[in-house]
C-alpha positions as CSV (number, residue, x, y, z in Angstrom):
1,L,-70.2,-138.9,111.9
2,P,-67.2,-140.1,112.7
3,C,-65.4,-137.4,113.8
4,L,-68.7,-136.4,115.8
5,F,-68.2,-139.2,117.5
6,L,-64.6,-138.8,118.6
7,L,-65.5,-134.9,119.6
8,F,-68.2,-136.6,121.8
9,F,-65.9,-139.3,123.5
10,G,-63.1,-136.6,124.0
11,Y,-65.1,-133.8,125.4
12,A,-68.3,-134.8,127.0
13,V,-67.0,-138.5,128.8
14,S,-64.3,-139.4,131.2
15,L,-63.0,-142.6,133.6
16,D,-62.3,-140.5,136.1
17,A,-64.4,-139.0,139.0
18,D,-64.3,-135.9,140.1
19,N,-67.5,-133.1,142.0
20,L,-67.9,-136.0,144.1
21,R,-70.5,-135.3,146.7
22,L,-69.2,-135.7,150.5
23,A,-70.9,-135.0,153.5
24,V,-68.0,-133.9,156.3
25,I,-70.3,-134.6,159.6
26,D,-68.0,-132.9,162.3
27,E,-69.2,-134.1,166.1
28,S,-65.6,-132.8,167.9
29,G,-66.0,-129.3,167.2
30,G,-62.2,-129.2,167.3
31,A,-59.9,-127.5,165.0
32,K,-58.0,-130.5,164.0
33,A,-61.7,-131.7,162.8
34,H,-62.4,-128.1,161.6
35,G,-58.7,-128.4,159.3
36,L,-59.1,-131.7,158.2
37,G,-62.6,-130.5,156.9
38,L,-61.5,-127.6,154.9
39,S,-58.9,-130.1,153.5
40,F,-62.0,-131.9,151.9
41,A,-63.4,-128.4,150.9
42,Q,-60.1,-127.5,149.0
43,S,-60.0,-131.0,147.2
44,P,-60.8,-130.5,143.5
45,H,-62.6,-133.8,143.7
46,F,-64.7,-133.3,146.0
47,R,-68.0,-130.8,146.5
48,L,-69.2,-131.3,149.8
49,V,-73.0,-130.8,151.2
50,P,-74.2,-129.8,154.1
51,A,-75.8,-132.3,156.6
52,A,-75.9,-131.6,159.7
53,S,-76.1,-135.6,161.8
54,R,-75.4,-138.8,160.8
55,Q,-79.2,-139.6,160.3
56,E,-79.2,-136.9,157.9
57,A,-76.4,-137.9,155.7
58,A,-77.8,-141.0,155.8
59,R,-80.8,-140.1,154.9
60,M,-79.3,-138.2,151.9
61,M,-77.3,-141.2,150.7
62,G,-80.4,-143.4,150.3
63,D,-82.2,-140.3,148.3
64,S,-78.8,-140.3,146.3
65,I,-78.3,-136.8,147.2
66,V,-74.7,-137.5,148.6
67,Q,-72.2,-140.5,147.4
68,G,-70.1,-140.8,150.6
69,V,-70.2,-139.1,154.6
70,L,-67.2,-138.6,156.4
71,V,-67.7,-139.0,160.2
72,L,-65.2,-137.2,162.4
73,P,-66.5,-138.5,166.1
74,S,-66.3,-136.7,169.1
75,H,-63.3,-137.7,170.4
76,F,-61.6,-137.0,167.8
77,D,-59.1,-133.9,168.9
78,A,-58.7,-135.7,172.0
79,R,-57.4,-138.4,170.4
80,L,-55.0,-136.8,168.3
81,A,-53.9,-134.5,171.0
82,A,-53.3,-137.5,173.0
83,G,-51.3,-139.2,170.6
84,R,-53.4,-141.9,170.2
85,D,-55.3,-143.2,166.9
86,A,-58.0,-141.5,165.8
87,P,-60.5,-143.2,163.7
88,A,-62.5,-141.6,161.2
89,Q,-65.3,-143.1,159.7
90,L,-66.0,-143.1,156.0
91,L,-69.8,-144.4,154.8
92,V,-69.7,-144.7,150.7
93,D,-72.7,-145.5,148.7
94,G,-71.9,-149.1,147.3
95,S,-74.1,-149.4,144.6
96,E,-71.6,-147.4,142.0
97,P,-68.9,-149.4,142.7
98,N,-65.9,-147.8,140.6
99,T,-67.0,-144.2,142.0
100,A,-67.0,-145.9,145.6
101,N,-63.3,-146.9,145.1
102,F,-62.8,-143.5,143.8
103,I,-63.7,-141.9,147.0
104,N,-61.8,-144.3,148.9
105,A,-59.0,-143.6,147.5
106,Y,-59.2,-139.8,147.0
107,T,-60.4,-139.7,151.1
108,R,-57.1,-141.4,151.6
109,G,-55.1,-138.9,149.6
110,V,-56.8,-135.8,151.3
111,V,-56.0,-137.4,154.9
112,A,-52.2,-138.2,153.8
113,A,-52.1,-134.9,152.6
114,W,-53.8,-132.9,155.6
115,Q,-51.4,-135.3,157.9
116,A,-48.1,-134.2,156.3
117,A,-49.1,-130.9,156.6
118,E,-49.9,-131.3,160.4
119,A,-46.6,-132.9,161.0
120,A,-44.8,-130.2,159.3
121,G,-46.9,-127.1,160.7
122,E,-45.6,-128.7,164.3
123,G,-42.2,-129.7,162.7
124,M,-43.0,-133.2,163.9
125,D,-41.6,-136.2,161.7
126,A,-44.3,-138.3,162.5
127,R,-47.9,-137.8,161.1
128,P,-50.5,-137.3,163.4
129,P,-51.8,-141.1,163.8
130,L,-55.4,-140.7,161.7
131,S,-57.1,-143.7,160.0
132,T,-60.3,-144.1,157.8
133,E,-62.5,-147.1,158.1
134,P,-64.7,-147.5,154.8
135,A,-68.1,-148.9,155.4
136,F,-69.5,-149.7,151.3
137,W,-73.3,-149.5,151.9
138,Y,-75.9,-151.6,150.0
139,N,-72.6,-153.4,148.4
140,N,-70.4,-154.4,151.1
141,A,-67.9,-156.2,148.4
142,A,-67.7,-153.5,146.2
143,K,-69.1,-155.9,143.5
144,S,-69.1,-154.2,140.1
145,R,-71.8,-157.0,139.3
146,W,-74.3,-155.7,141.5
147,A,-74.5,-152.1,139.5
148,L,-74.1,-153.5,136.2
149,V,-77.2,-156.0,136.0
150,P,-79.3,-153.2,136.8
151,G,-78.2,-151.0,133.8
152,S,-78.1,-153.9,131.6
153,I,-81.3,-154.4,132.1
154,T,-82.0,-150.9,131.1
155,I,-79.9,-151.0,127.9
156,V,-82.3,-154.1,127.5
157,M,-85.7,-152.2,127.6
158,T,-84.2,-149.2,126.2
159,L,-83.4,-152.3,123.1
160,I,-86.9,-153.2,123.4
161,G,-89.0,-150.1,123.6
162,T,-87.4,-147.8,121.6
163,L,-85.1,-150.0,118.9
164,L,-87.4,-152.4,118.1
165,T,-90.3,-149.7,118.2
166,S,-88.9,-147.2,115.8
167,L,-89.7,-150.7,113.1
168,V,-93.8,-150.7,113.5
169,I,-95.0,-148.0,111.3
170,T,-92.2,-148.4,109.0
171,R,-92.5,-151.9,108.1
172,E,-96.1,-151.0,107.6
173,W,-95.2,-148.4,104.9
174,E,-93.1,-150.9,103.1
175,R,-95.2,-153.9,103.6
176,G,-97.9,-151.7,101.5
177,T,-100.7,-152.1,104.2
178,M,-100.2,-148.3,105.8
179,E,-102.8,-147.3,103.3
180,T,-104.9,-150.1,104.1
181,L,-104.9,-148.8,108.0
182,F,-105.6,-145.3,106.3
183,A,-108.9,-146.6,105.0
184,S,-110.1,-148.4,107.7
185,P,-112.3,-146.7,110.0
186,V,-110.0,-146.8,113.0
187,S,-108.3,-143.9,115.1
188,R,-104.7,-142.3,114.8
189,L,-105.2,-142.9,118.2
190,Q,-106.2,-146.9,117.7
191,I,-103.3,-147.2,115.4
192,L,-100.7,-146.2,117.7
193,L,-101.9,-148.1,120.8
194,S,-102.2,-151.1,118.7
195,K,-98.4,-150.7,118.1
196,L,-97.3,-150.2,121.4
197,V,-99.0,-152.7,123.6
198,P,-97.5,-156.0,122.0
199,Y,-94.1,-153.8,122.7
200,Y,-95.2,-153.1,126.3
201,L,-96.2,-156.8,127.2
202,L,-92.8,-157.8,125.8
203,A,-91.1,-155.3,127.5
204,M,-92.9,-156.5,130.9
205,L,-92.3,-159.8,130.1
206,S,-88.4,-159.2,129.3
207,M,-88.1,-157.2,132.8
208,M,-89.5,-160.3,134.5
209,L,-86.8,-162.6,132.8
210,C,-83.8,-160.3,133.3
211,T,-84.9,-159.9,136.9
212,L,-85.6,-163.5,137.7
213,A,-82.0,-164.2,136.0
214,G,-79.6,-161.4,137.8
215,V,-81.0,-162.4,140.9
216,W,-80.7,-166.4,140.5
217,L,-78.2,-166.2,138.0
218,F,-75.5,-163.1,139.0
219,G,-76.3,-163.1,142.7
220,V,-77.7,-159.6,143.0
221,P,-79.7,-158.5,145.5
222,L,-83.4,-157.5,145.2
223,R,-84.4,-155.7,148.0
224,G,-87.0,-153.7,146.8
225,S,-90.6,-154.4,146.2
226,A,-92.7,-156.3,142.7
227,G,-94.9,-153.2,142.6
228,A,-92.0,-150.8,142.3
229,L,-90.5,-152.8,140.0
230,A,-93.6,-152.7,137.8
231,L,-94.5,-148.8,138.3
232,L,-90.6,-148.0,137.5
233,T,-91.0,-150.3,133.9
234,T,-94.2,-148.8,133.0
235,A,-92.9,-145.1,133.6
236,F,-89.6,-145.3,132.1
237,L,-91.5,-147.8,128.8
238,M,-93.6,-144.8,128.7
239,P,-90.4,-142.1,127.3
240,A,-88.6,-145.1,125.7
241,L,-91.8,-146.4,123.5
242,G,-93.0,-143.1,122.7
243,Q,-89.7,-142.0,121.4
244,G,-89.2,-145.1,119.4
245,L,-92.7,-144.6,118.0
246,L,-91.9,-141.1,116.7
247,V,-88.9,-142.2,115.2
248,S,-91.1,-144.7,113.2
249,S,-93.2,-142.2,112.0
250,L,-90.6,-140.3,110.5
251,F,-89.4,-142.6,108.1
252,R,-91.2,-144.9,105.3
253,S,-88.2,-147.4,105.2
254,Q,-86.7,-149.3,108.5
255,L,-83.0,-148.9,107.4
256,P,-82.7,-145.0,108.1
257,A,-85.4,-145.6,111.7
258,A,-83.4,-148.1,113.1
259,M,-80.1,-145.9,112.4
260,T,-81.7,-143.1,113.9
261,G,-83.4,-145.4,116.7
262,F,-80.0,-146.9,117.6
263,L,-78.5,-143.4,117.3
264,S,-80.9,-141.5,119.7
265,G,-81.8,-144.0,122.1
266,L,-79.4,-146.6,122.7
267,M,-76.5,-144.3,122.4
268,P,-77.3,-142.0,124.9
269,S,-78.5,-144.8,127.4
270,L,-75.5,-146.0,127.3
271,I,-73.2,-143.0,127.6
272,L,-75.2,-140.6,129.3
273,S,-77.1,-142.6,131.7
274,G,-74.6,-142.9,134.3
275,L,-73.7,-146.9,133.6
276,L,-70.5,-146.2,132.2
277,F,-69.3,-142.9,133.4
278,D,-70.1,-140.8,136.0
279,I,-72.6,-137.7,134.8
280,Q,-71.0,-135.7,138.0
281,S,-67.6,-135.6,135.8
282,M,-68.7,-134.5,132.4
283,P,-68.9,-130.9,131.3
284,K,-71.6,-129.0,132.7
285,A,-73.5,-128.8,129.3
286,I,-73.4,-132.4,128.7
287,Q,-74.5,-132.6,132.5
288,Y,-77.9,-130.6,131.7
289,I,-78.7,-133.1,128.5
290,T,-78.3,-136.3,130.5
291,Y,-82.2,-134.8,132.3
292,L,-83.3,-135.3,129.0
293,I,-82.3,-139.1,128.8
294,P,-84.9,-141.1,130.0
295,A,-82.4,-143.9,131.2
296,R,-80.6,-141.8,133.8
297,Y,-83.3,-142.0,135.8
298,F,-84.3,-145.7,135.5
299,N,-80.9,-147.0,136.1
300,V,-80.5,-144.7,139.2
301,S,-83.9,-146.0,140.1
302,L,-83.0,-149.6,139.3
303,Q,-79.8,-149.4,141.0
304,T,-82.1,-148.4,144.3
305,L,-84.5,-150.5,144.1
306,F,-82.2,-154.2,143.7
307,L,-79.4,-152.7,146.1
308,A,-81.0,-150.5,148.6
309,G,-85.1,-151.2,148.7
310,D,-88.1,-148.5,147.9
311,V,-86.7,-145.2,148.7
312,W,-90.0,-143.5,147.1
313,P,-89.1,-139.6,147.0
314,L,-86.6,-140.8,144.2
315,F,-88.6,-142.9,142.4
316,I,-91.8,-140.3,142.5
317,E,-89.1,-137.9,141.1
318,S,-87.9,-139.7,138.8
319,M,-91.3,-141.3,137.5
320,A,-92.4,-137.9,137.2
321,Y,-89.4,-136.6,134.4
322,M,-89.9,-140.1,132.5
323,A,-93.8,-139.8,132.3
324,G,-93.9,-136.2,131.0
325,L,-90.9,-137.4,128.7
326,G,-93.0,-140.0,127.7
327,G,-96.4,-137.9,127.6
328,L,-93.9,-135.3,125.0
329,F,-92.8,-138.0,122.8
330,F,-96.5,-139.6,122.2
331,I,-98.1,-135.9,121.7
332,L,-95.2,-135.4,119.0
333,S,-96.0,-139.1,117.7
334,Y,-99.5,-138.3,117.3
335,R,-99.6,-134.5,115.6
336,R,-96.7,-136.7,112.9
337,L,-99.3,-139.8,112.3
338,V,-101.5,-138.7,109.8
339,K,-104.3,-140.2,108.2
340,R,-103.6,-139.2,104.4
341,L,-101.2,-140.3,101.8
342,D,-98.7,-137.7,100.5
């Protein structure tokens, strides 16, 4: 197991940010603007996403399709030809401050390399007078706390939903009360629901307290609605509670159930949800695995809800994925819980 974790951390996770999704809006249409756009396309740090206008790019950033937008205004080439400063606007999604800082730094690097190449190609000592003006959307000050608090709520919900629920059935086996439940006239569905409802209510209460603490104690803005927050939390608790219940049905002792719940629920939520490590920087195989992690959808939805507001296309897609995973876990748990003694 230690060697497995070492291989996983060495291969799967990285603190670097690559394959950053960037849209370049060329309103100038000139040769200089086109050349700068090609420089971004050739950069190993960026993956360009086509966008026709500022409005479309803004919508794409709100839906988390792109992480940044570079706007080259209509007077870009004309100002460069006149030897005047040609500002380019860089719009960055500030809901992930570390990634936003990477985008800003990489953009400056690409611009500096393009300026040097232009000066060398024209035999000039001075570089073209180009400057980028970054603007961080949703998080103007690029405060990491504003991104970490919603992510921390995701971990708290995972702790309650998966880790605590993984002990509910094994506790009955250890106490010797499972035989009594099997002898009673209650159905398997009633047994499962009786184990889930208390933890669902506990998780919803914890979500309310965590949200209040995040807003009042840490100053994180809540720009979305309470209804959207309740729906997202309920959707996330479906796979979280279902996974915990499935783990609990596999064992008759709390220790292996707790360890399995930790390794299958809490650890992936920390590493593969995008909270600590950028998913786009992971190998392709690991990126596909992250689609099976409910915390991935809940984390990005919570960050969007807190910092941007209600973005229902993103929320509906995330809730559909989480509900699908939750349904799968419940079906497996139901089939696993058979009212008989081995």
